[in-house]
Backbone atoms as SQL, in Angstrom:
CREATE TABLE atoms (id INTEGER PRIMARY KEY, chain TEXT, resi INTEGER, resn TEXT, atom TEXT, x REAL, y REAL, z REAL);
INSERT INTO atoms VALUES
  (1, 'A', 1, 'UNK', 'N', -6.084, -4.239, -15.352),
  (2, 'A', 1, 'UNK', 'CA', -6.554, -3.590, -14.142),
  (3, 'A', 1, 'UNK', 'C', -5.787, -2.283, -13.956),
  (4, 'A', 2, 'UNK', 'N', -6.443, -1.354, -13.329),
  (5, 'A', 2, 'UNK', 'CA', -5.787, -0.075, -13.082),
  (6, 'A', 2, 'UNK', 'C', -4.911, -0.175, -11.835),
  (7, 'A', 3, 'UNK', 'N', -3.919, 0.707, -11.712),
  (8, 'A', 3, 'UNK', 'CA', -3.093, 0.696, -10.500),
  (9, 'A', 3, 'UNK', 'C', -3.903, 0.953, -9.221),
  (10, 'A', 4, 'UNK', 'N', -4.975, 1.722, -9.327),
  (11, 'A', 4, 'UNK', 'CA', -5.803, 1.980, -8.146),
  (12, 'A', 4, 'UNK', 'C', -6.499, 0.706, -7.664),
  (13, 'A', 5, 'UNK', 'N', -6.999, -0.080, -8.592),
  (14, 'A', 5, 'UNK', 'CA', -7.636, -1.344, -8.234),
  (15, 'A', 5, 'UNK', 'C', -6.622, -2.299, -7.617),
  (16, 'A', 6, 'UNK', 'N', -5.439, -2.344, -8.194),
  (17, 'A', 6, 'UNK', 'CA', -4.396, -3.210, -7.652),
  (18, 'A', 6, 'UNK', 'C', -3.994, -2.764, -6.243),
  (19, 'A', 7, 'UNK', 'N', -3.979, -1.454, -5.999),
  (20, 'A', 7, 'UNK', 'CA', -3.637, -0.963, -4.670),
  (21, 'A', 7, 'UNK', 'C', -4.702, -1.356, -3.649),
  (22, 'A', 8, 'UNK', 'N', -5.963, -1.255, -4.006),
  (23, 'A', 8, 'UNK', 'CA', -7.038, -1.648, -3.093),
  (24, 'A', 8, 'UNK', 'C', -6.930, -3.140, -2.780),
  (25, 'A', 9, 'UNK', 'N', -6.616, -3.937, -3.779),
  (26, 'A', 9, 'UNK', 'CA', -6.440, -5.372, -3.551),
  (27, 'A', 9, 'UNK', 'C', -5.238, -5.638, -2.645),
  (28, 'A', 10, 'UNK', 'N', -4.167, -4.872, -2.818),
  (29, 'A', 10, 'UNK', 'CA', -2.977, -5.028, -1.980),
  (30, 'A', 10, 'UNK', 'C', -3.289, -4.678, -0.529),
  (31, 'A', 11, 'UNK', 'N', -4.036, -3.618, -0.308),
  (32, 'A', 11, 'UNK', 'CA', -4.427, -3.246, 1.060),
  (33, 'A', 11, 'UNK', 'C', -5.318, -4.324, 1.673),
  (34, 'A', 12, 'UNK', 'N', -6.223, -4.879, 0.891),
  (35, 'A', 12, 'UNK', 'CA', -7.094, -5.945, 1.404),
  (36, 'A', 12, 'UNK', 'C', -6.286, -7.181, 1.796),
  (37, 'A', 13, 'UNK', 'N', -5.321, -7.531, 0.983),
  (38, 'A', 13, 'UNK', 'CA', -4.459, -8.681, 1.307),
  (39, 'A', 13, 'UNK', 'C', -3.637, -8.390, 2.560),
  (40, 'A', 14, 'UNK', 'N', -3.168, -7.155, 2.702),
  (41, 'A', 14, 'UNK', 'CA', -2.404, -6.785, 3.891),
  (42, 'A', 14, 'UNK', 'C', -3.265, -6.825, 5.144),
  (43, 'A', 15, 'UNK', 'N', -4.523, -6.430, 5.026),
  (44, 'A', 15, 'UNK', 'CA', -5.424, -6.525, 6.173),
  (45, 'A', 15, 'UNK', 'C', -5.655, -7.971, 6.578),
  (46, 'A', 16, 'UNK', 'N', -5.725, -8.857, 5.607),
  (47, 'A', 16, 'UNK', 'CA', -5.836, -10.283, 5.910),
  (48, 'A', 16, 'UNK', 'C', -4.596, -10.769, 6.641),
  (49, 'A', 17, 'UNK', 'N', -3.437, -10.269, 6.254),
  (50, 'A', 17, 'UNK', 'CA', -2.199, -10.629, 6.951),
  (51, 'A', 17, 'UNK', 'C', -2.226, -10.118, 8.384),
  (52, 'A', 18, 'UNK', 'N', -2.838, -8.951, 8.599),
  (53, 'A', 18, 'UNK', 'CA', -2.922, -8.414, 9.945),
  (54, 'A', 18, 'UNK', 'C', -3.739, -9.273, 10.888),
  (55, 'A', 19, 'UNK', 'N', -4.637, -10.045, 10.342),
  (56, 'A', 19, 'UNK', 'CA', -5.469, -10.916, 11.162),
  (57, 'A', 19, 'UNK', 'C', -4.830, -12.289, 11.358),
  (58, 'A', 20, 'UNK', 'N', -4.077, -12.753, 10.361),
  (59, 'A', 20, 'UNK', 'CA', -3.627, -14.148, 10.380),
  (60, 'A', 20, 'UNK', 'C', -2.139, -14.338, 10.618),
  (61, 'A', 21, 'UNK', 'N', -1.371, -13.294, 10.741),
  (62, 'A', 21, 'UNK', 'CA', 0.079, -13.428, 10.857),
  (63, 'A', 21, 'UNK', 'C', 0.502, -13.865, 12.259),
  (64, 'A', 22, 'UNK', 'N', 1.566, -14.661, 12.354),
  (65, 'A', 22, 'UNK', 'CA', 2.097, -15.005, 13.675),
  (66, 'A', 22, 'UNK', 'C', 2.702, -13.792, 14.386),
  (67, 'A', 23, 'UNK', 'N', 3.046, -12.754, 13.630),
  (68, 'A', 23, 'UNK', 'CA', 3.582, -11.534, 14.246),
  (69, 'A', 23, 'UNK', 'C', 2.527, -10.814, 15.073),
  (70, 'A', 24, 'UNK', 'N', 1.277, -11.186, 14.910),
  (71, 'A', 24, 'UNK', 'CA', 0.196, -10.578, 15.679),
  (72, 'A', 24, 'UNK', 'C', 0.379, -10.847, 17.170),
  (73, 'A', 25, 'UNK', 'N', 0.853, -12.022, 17.511),
  (74, 'A', 25, 'UNK', 'CA', 1.079, -12.356, 18.926),
  (75, 'A', 25, 'UNK', 'C', 2.167, -11.475, 19.532),
  (76, 'A', 26, 'UNK', 'N', 3.189, -11.179, 18.751),
  (77, 'A', 26, 'UNK', 'CA', 4.276, -10.314, 19.236),
  (78, 'A', 26, 'UNK', 'C', 3.767, -8.896, 19.446),
  (79, 'A', 27, 'UNK', 'N', 3.048, -8.373, 18.469),
  (80, 'A', 27, 'UNK', 'CA', 2.504, -7.016, 18.596),
  (81, 'A', 27, 'UNK', 'C', 1.495, -6.946, 19.744),
  (82, 'A', 28, 'UNK', 'N', 0.740, -8.013, 19.925),
  (83, 'A', 28, 'UNK', 'CA', -0.230, -8.057, 21.023),
  (84, 'A', 28, 'UNK', 'C', 0.486, -8.023, 22.367),
  (85, 'A', 29, 'UNK', 'N', 1.585, -8.765, 22.484),
  (86, 'A', 29, 'UNK', 'CA', 2.315, -8.824, 23.750),
  (87, 'A', 29, 'UNK', 'C', 3.016, -7.507, 24.075),
  (88, 'A', 30, 'UNK', 'N', 3.342, -6.726, 23.067),
  (89, 'A', 30, 'UNK', 'CA', 4.059, -5.468, 23.276),
  (90, 'A', 30, 'UNK', 'C', 3.127, -4.263, 23.385),
  (91, 'A', 31, 'UNK', 'N', 1.860, -4.495, 23.681),
  (92, 'A', 31, 'UNK', 'CA', 0.907, -3.384, 23.716),
  (93, 'A', 31, 'UNK', 'C', 1.245, -2.295, 24.736),
  (94, 'A', 32, 'UNK', 'N', 1.909, -2.578, 25.858),
  (95, 'A', 32, 'UNK', 'CA', 2.219, -1.460, 26.752),
  (96, 'A', 32, 'UNK', 'C', 3.174, -0.431, 26.119),
  (97, 'A', 33, 'UNK', 'N', 3.897, -0.835, 25.112),
  (98, 'A', 33, 'UNK', 'CA', 4.839, 0.072, 24.464),
  (99, 'A', 33, 'UNK', 'C', 4.134, 0.981, 23.472),
  (100, 'A', 34, 'UNK', 'N', 3.215, 0.448, 22.690),
  (101, 'A', 34, 'UNK', 'CA', 2.637, 1.229, 21.594),
  (102, 'A', 34, 'UNK', 'C', 1.233, 1.759, 21.857),
  (103, 'A', 35, 'UNK', 'N', 0.526, 1.268, 22.835),
  (104, 'A', 35, 'UNK', 'CA', -0.852, 1.708, 23.068),
  (105, 'A', 35, 'UNK', 'C', -0.869, 2.948, 23.961),
  (106, 'A', 36, 'UNK', 'N', -1.409, 4.071, 23.463),
  (107, 'A', 36, 'UNK', 'CA', -1.466, 5.290, 24.284),
  (108, 'A', 36, 'UNK', 'C', -2.396, 5.113, 25.488),
  (109, 'A', 37, 'UNK', 'N', -2.168, 5.927, 26.484),
  (110, 'A', 37, 'UNK', 'CA', -2.942, 5.834, 27.727),
  (111, 'A', 37, 'UNK', 'C', -4.402, 6.238, 27.551),
  (112, 'A', 38, 'UNK', 'N', -4.711, 6.982, 26.496),
  (113, 'A', 38, 'UNK', 'CA', -6.101, 7.437, 26.340),
  (114, 'A', 38, 'UNK', 'C', -7.039, 6.321, 25.899),
  (115, 'A', 39, 'UNK', 'N', -6.480, 5.221, 25.394),
  (116, 'A', 39, 'UNK', 'CA', -7.305, 4.099, 24.962),
  (117, 'A', 39, 'UNK', 'C', -7.451, 3.083, 26.087),
  (118, 'A', 40, 'UNK', 'N', -8.608, 2.443, 26.180),
  (119, 'A', 40, 'UNK', 'CA', -8.777, 1.423, 27.218),
  (120, 'A', 40, 'UNK', 'C', -7.926, 0.194, 26.916),
  (121, 'A', 41, 'UNK', 'N', -7.512, -0.482, 27.937),
  (122, 'A', 41, 'UNK', 'CA', -6.651, -1.662, 27.793),
  (123, 'A', 41, 'UNK', 'C', -7.481, -2.944, 27.673),
  (124, 'A', 42, 'UNK', 'N', -8.527, -2.897, 26.872),
  (125, 'A', 42, 'UNK', 'CA', -9.356, -4.087, 26.680),
  (126, 'A', 42, 'UNK', 'C', -8.741, -4.967, 25.596),
  (127, 'A', 43, 'UNK', 'N', -9.130, -6.209, 25.596),
  (128, 'A', 43, 'UNK', 'CA', -8.606, -7.159, 24.613),
  (129, 'A', 43, 'UNK', 'C', -8.966, -6.744, 23.196),
  (130, 'A', 44, 'UNK', 'N', -10.159, -6.222, 23.010),
  (131, 'A', 44, 'UNK', 'CA', -10.603, -5.830, 21.673),
  (132, 'A', 44, 'UNK', 'C', -9.759, -4.692, 21.109),
  (133, 'A', 45, 'UNK', 'N', -9.499, -3.685, 21.920),
  (134, 'A', 45, 'UNK', 'CA', -8.720, -2.532, 21.473),
  (135, 'A', 45, 'UNK', 'C', -7.281, -2.942, 21.178),
  (136, 'A', 46, 'UNK', 'N', -6.712, -3.771, 22.035),
  (137, 'A', 46, 'UNK', 'CA', -5.334, -4.223, 21.829),
  (138, 'A', 46, 'UNK', 'C', -5.238, -5.087, 20.574),
  (139, 'A', 47, 'UNK', 'N', -6.194, -5.986, 20.363),
  (140, 'A', 47, 'UNK', 'CA', -6.177, -6.824, 19.167),
  (141, 'A', 47, 'UNK', 'C', -6.325, -5.993, 17.907),
  (142, 'A', 48, 'UNK', 'N', -7.228, -5.017, 17.927),
  (143, 'A', 48, 'UNK', 'CA', -7.425, -4.159, 16.762),
  (144, 'A', 48, 'UNK', 'C', -6.159, -3.371, 16.442),
  (145, 'A', 49, 'UNK', 'N', -5.545, -2.799, 17.453),
  (146, 'A', 49, 'UNK', 'CA', -4.308, -2.038, 17.235),
  (147, 'A', 49, 'UNK', 'C', -3.173, -2.921, 16.758),
  (148, 'A', 50, 'UNK', 'N', -3.018, -4.086, 17.360),
  (149, 'A', 50, 'UNK', 'CA', -1.960, -5.009, 16.940),
  (150, 'A', 50, 'UNK', 'C', -2.186, -5.472, 15.505),
  (151, 'A', 51, 'UNK', 'N', -3.428, -5.720, 15.150),
  (152, 'A', 51, 'UNK', 'CA', -3.752, -6.128, 13.790),
  (153, 'A', 51, 'UNK', 'C', -3.411, -5.028, 12.788),
  (154, 'A', 52, 'UNK', 'N', -3.698, -3.783, 13.135),
  (155, 'A', 52, 'UNK', 'CA', -3.345, -2.664, 12.252),
  (156, 'A', 52, 'UNK', 'C', -1.837, -2.501, 12.114),
  (157, 'A', 53, 'UNK', 'N', -1.103, -2.721, 13.191),
  (158, 'A', 53, 'UNK', 'CA', 0.359, -2.620, 13.130),
  (159, 'A', 53, 'UNK', 'C', 0.922, -3.680, 12.201),
  (160, 'A', 54, 'UNK', 'N', 0.448, -4.909, 12.321),
  (161, 'A', 54, 'UNK', 'CA', 0.948, -5.999, 11.468),
  (162, 'A', 54, 'UNK', 'C', 0.541, -5.769, 10.019),
  (163, 'A', 55, 'UNK', 'N', -0.675, -5.301, 9.787),
  (164, 'A', 55, 'UNK', 'CA', -1.125, -5.030, 8.418),
  (165, 'A', 55, 'UNK', 'C', -0.297, -3.919, 7.779),
  (166, 'A', 56, 'UNK', 'N', -0.009, -2.879, 8.538),
  (167, 'A', 56, 'UNK', 'CA', 0.819, -1.793, 8.017),
  (168, 'A', 56, 'UNK', 'C', 2.242, -2.267, 7.744),
  (169, 'A', 57, 'UNK', 'N', 2.764, -3.085, 8.614),
  (170, 'A', 57, 'UNK', 'CA', 4.097, -3.648, 8.386),
  (171, 'A', 57, 'UNK', 'C', 4.150, -4.519, 7.144),
  (172, 'A', 58, 'UNK', 'N', 3.103, -5.290, 6.920),
  (173, 'A', 58, 'UNK', 'CA', 3.032, -6.114, 5.713),
  (174, 'A', 58, 'UNK', 'C', 2.969, -5.242, 4.468),
  (175, 'A', 59, 'UNK', 'N', 2.173, -4.188, 4.529),
  (176, 'A', 59, 'UNK', 'CA', 2.053, -3.279, 3.394),
  (177, 'A', 59, 'UNK', 'C', 3.390, -2.612, 3.088),
  (178, 'A', 60, 'UNK', 'N', 4.097, -2.190, 4.116),
  (179, 'A', 60, 'UNK', 'CA', 5.399, -1.539, 3.907),
  (180, 'A', 60, 'UNK', 'C', 6.460, -2.525, 3.432),
  (181, 'A', 61, 'UNK', 'N', 6.503, -3.711, 4.018),
  (182, 'A', 61, 'UNK', 'CA', 7.514, -4.695, 3.625),
  (183, 'A', 61, 'UNK', 'C', 7.297, -5.185, 2.196),
  (184, 'A', 62, 'UNK', 'N', 6.057, -5.310, 1.795),
  (185, 'A', 62, 'UNK', 'CA', 5.788, -5.781, 0.435),
  (186, 'A', 62, 'UNK', 'C', 5.996, -4.684, -0.598),
  (187, 'A', 63, 'UNK', 'N', 6.131, -3.445, -0.163),
  (188, 'A', 63, 'UNK', 'CA', 6.381, -2.342, -1.093),
  (189, 'A', 63, 'UNK', 'C', 7.836, -2.304, -1.551),
  (190, 'A', 64, 'UNK', 'N', 8.732, -2.939, -0.827),
  (191, 'A', 64, 'UNK', 'CA', 10.151, -2.892, -1.184),
  (192, 'A', 64, 'UNK', 'C', 10.404, -3.548, -2.538),
  (193, 'A', 65, 'UNK', 'N', 9.923, -4.762, -2.811),
  (194, 'A', 65, 'UNK', 'CA', 10.139, -5.330, -4.148),
  (195, 'A', 65, 'UNK', 'C', 9.489, -4.507, -5.260),
  (196, 'A', 66, 'UNK', 'N', 8.351, -3.898, -4.957),
  (197, 'A', 66, 'UNK', 'CA', 7.686, -3.063, -5.960),
  (198, 'A', 66, 'UNK', 'C', 8.517, -1.831, -6.272),
  (199, 'A', 67, 'UNK', 'N', 9.128, -1.246, -5.263),
  (200, 'A', 67, 'UNK', 'CA', 9.981, -0.081, -5.487),
  (201, 'A', 67, 'UNK', 'C', 11.215, -0.453, -6.295),
  (202, 'A', 68, 'UNK', 'N', 11.769, -1.615, -6.022),
  (203, 'A', 68, 'UNK', 'CA', 12.930, -2.077, -6.795),
  (204, 'A', 68, 'UNK', 'C', 12.527, -2.338, -8.246),
  (205, 'A', 69, 'UNK', 'N', 11.382, -2.962, -8.433),
  (206, 'A', 69, 'UNK', 'CA', 10.914, -3.232, -9.799),
  (207, 'A', 69, 'UNK', 'C', 10.659, -1.939, -10.559),
  (208, 'A', 70, 'UNK', 'N', 10.077, -0.962, -9.899),
  (209, 'A', 70, 'UNK', 'CA', 9.826, 0.310, -10.573),
  (210, 'A', 70, 'UNK', 'C', 11.123, 1.037, -10.885),
  (211, 'A', 71, 'UNK', 'N', 12.081, 0.930, -9.994),
  (212, 'A', 71, 'UNK', 'CA', 13.384, 1.555, -10.237),
  (213, 'A', 71, 'UNK', 'C', 14.104, 0.891, -11.407),
  (214, 'A', 72, 'UNK', 'N', 13.847, -0.388, -11.624),
  (215, 'A', 72, 'UNK', 'CA', 14.495, -1.107, -12.726),
  (216, 'A', 72, 'UNK', 'C', 13.765, -0.921, -14.049),
  (217, 'A', 73, 'UNK', 'N', 12.728, -0.111, -14.061),
  (218, 'A', 73, 'UNK', 'CA', 12.080, 0.222, -15.318),
  (219, 'A', 73, 'UNK', 'C', 10.678, -0.289, -15.513),
  (220, 'A', 74, 'UNK', 'N', 10.123, -0.958, -14.531),
  (221, 'A', 74, 'UNK', 'CA', 8.742, -1.440, -14.671),
  (222, 'A', 74, 'UNK', 'C', 7.792, -0.251, -14.592),
  (223, 'A', 75, 'UNK', 'N', 6.712, -0.341, -15.301),
  (224, 'A', 75, 'UNK', 'CA', 5.709, 0.718, -15.269),
  (225, 'A', 75, 'UNK', 'C', 4.893, 0.670, -13.993),
  (226, 'A', 76, 'UNK', 'N', 4.008, 1.640, -13.817),
  (227, 'A', 76, 'UNK', 'CA', 3.204, 1.681, -12.589),
  (228, 'A', 76, 'UNK', 'C', 2.329, 0.442, -12.390),
  (229, 'A', 77, 'UNK', 'N', 1.732, -0.054, -13.472),
  (230, 'A', 77, 'UNK', 'CA', 0.870, -1.230, -13.328),
  (231, 'A', 77, 'UNK', 'C', 1.680, -2.479, -12.980),
  (232, 'A', 78, 'UNK', 'N', 2.824, -2.641, -13.610),
  (233, 'A', 78, 'UNK', 'CA', 3.675, -3.801, -13.309),
  (234, 'A', 78, 'UNK', 'C', 4.202, -3.732, -11.879),
  (235, 'A', 79, 'UNK', 'N', 4.562, -2.531, -11.425),
  (236, 'A', 79, 'UNK', 'CA', 5.045, -2.379, -10.051),
  (237, 'A', 79, 'UNK', 'C', 3.940, -2.680, -9.050),
  (238, 'A', 80, 'UNK', 'N', 2.716, -2.280, -9.374),
  (239, 'A', 80, 'UNK', 'CA', 1.604, -2.576, -8.476),
  (240, 'A', 80, 'UNK', 'C', 1.309, -4.076, -8.431),
  (241, 'A', 81, 'UNK', 'N', 1.501, -4.744, -9.560),
  (242, 'A', 81, 'UNK', 'CA', 1.329, -6.210, -9.567),
  (243, 'A', 81, 'UNK', 'C', 2.384, -6.887, -8.703),
  (244, 'A', 82, 'UNK', 'N', 3.617, -6.386, -8.765),
  (245, 'A', 82, 'UNK', 'CA', 4.689, -6.921, -7.919),
  (246, 'A', 82, 'UNK', 'C', 4.340, -6.693, -6.451),
  (247, 'A', 83, 'UNK', 'N', 3.812, -5.522, -6.141),
  (248, 'A', 83, 'UNK', 'CA', 3.427, -5.208, -4.764),
  (249, 'A', 83, 'UNK', 'C', 2.336, -6.158, -4.284),
  (250, 'A', 84, 'UNK', 'N', 1.351, -6.416, -5.125),
  (251, 'A', 84, 'UNK', 'CA', 0.267, -7.327, -4.759),
  (252, 'A', 84, 'UNK', 'C', 0.785, -8.744, -4.546),
  (253, 'A', 85, 'UNK', 'N', 1.652, -9.189, -5.423),
  (254, 'A', 85, 'UNK', 'CA', 2.206, -10.545, -5.288),
  (255, 'A', 85, 'UNK', 'C', 3.043, -10.664, -4.021),
  (256, 'A', 86, 'UNK', 'N', 3.838, -9.633, -3.719),
  (257, 'A', 86, 'UNK', 'CA', 4.658, -9.667, -2.507),
  (258, 'A', 86, 'UNK', 'C', 3.783, -9.678, -1.257),
  (259, 'A', 87, 'UNK', 'N', 2.731, -8.891, -1.248),
  (260, 'A', 87, 'UNK', 'CA', 1.811, -8.885, -0.101),
  (261, 'A', 87, 'UNK', 'C', 1.106, -10.234, 0.029),
  (262, 'A', 88, 'UNK', 'N', 0.708, -10.809, -1.096),
  (263, 'A', 88, 'UNK', 'CA', 0.060, -12.120, -1.060),
  (264, 'A', 88, 'UNK', 'C', 1.028, -13.199, -0.573),
  (265, 'A', 89, 'UNK', 'N', 2.275, -13.091, -0.962),
  (266, 'A', 89, 'UNK', 'CA', 3.275, -14.060, -0.502),
  (267, 'A', 89, 'UNK', 'C', 3.476, -13.958, 1.005),
  (268, 'A', 90, 'UNK', 'N', 3.611, -12.739, 1.521),
  (269, 'A', 90, 'UNK', 'CA', 3.766, -12.569, 2.967),
  (270, 'A', 90, 'UNK', 'C', 2.522, -13.054, 3.719),
  (271, 'A', 91, 'UNK', 'N', 1.365, -12.775, 3.185),
  (272, 'A', 91, 'UNK', 'CA', 0.126, -13.229, 3.821),
  (273, 'A', 91, 'UNK', 'C', 0.025, -14.750, 3.787),
  (274, 'A', 92, 'UNK', 'N', 0.353, -15.336, 2.646),
  (275, 'A', 92, 'UNK', 'CA', 0.322, -16.793, 2.531),
  (276, 'A', 92, 'UNK', 'C', 1.285, -17.471, 3.483),
  (277, 'A', 93, 'UNK', 'N', 2.477, -16.905, 3.612),
  (278, 'A', 93, 'UNK', 'CA', 3.441, -17.471, 4.562),
  (279, 'A', 93, 'UNK', 'C', 2.934, -17.354, 5.998),
  (280, 'A', 94, 'UNK', 'N', 2.268, -16.240, 6.299),
  (281, 'A', 94, 'UNK', 'CA', 1.706, -16.080, 7.642),
  (282, 'A', 94, 'UNK', 'C', 0.589, -17.060, 7.922),
  (283, 'A', 95, 'UNK', 'N', -0.237, -17.290, 6.918),
  (284, 'A', 95, 'UNK', 'CA', -1.322, -18.270, 7.096),
  (285, 'A', 95, 'UNK', 'C', -0.774, -19.679, 7.237),
  (286, 'A', 96, 'UNK', 'N', 0.218, -20.020, 6.422),
  (287, 'A', 96, 'UNK', 'CA', 0.814, -21.359, 6.511),
  (288, 'A', 96, 'UNK', 'C', 1.529, -21.570, 7.843),
  (289, 'A', 97, 'UNK', 'N', 2.094, -20.514, 8.410),
  (290, 'A', 97, 'UNK', 'CA', 2.804, -20.645, 9.690),
  (291, 'A', 97, 'UNK', 'C', 1.836, -20.922, 10.839),
  (292, 'A', 98, 'UNK', 'N', 0.577, -20.589, 10.662),
  (293, 'A', 98, 'UNK', 'CA', -0.404, -20.835, 11.708),
  (294, 'A', 98, 'UNK', 'C', -0.769, -22.305, 11.832),
  (295, 'A', 99, 'UNK', 'N', -0.538, -23.086, 10.778),
  (296, 'A', 99, 'UNK', 'CA', -0.937, -24.499, 10.788),
  (297, 'A', 99, 'UNK', 'C', 0.194, -25.400, 11.082);
């Protein structure tokens, strides 16, 4: 697989984490801090924003092992595989925590 395909898969897994993570409740509760005044304070808007925050956090947190792997000599494709696995692990842990 190409690194671009692996990146798209990593983003998709991170978006799944944004919907299913227990951190979503925390981001949802803190909406007065991060939601600008120009947006309506409806449940849908707050949920969408909180989901994007958690998904972005998952994407960034799962990039750390990939950066370490690339620094240790892994090629771009191997680093992208590490990134995908790390994102899948975080997503899986979030899904398991819901049950």
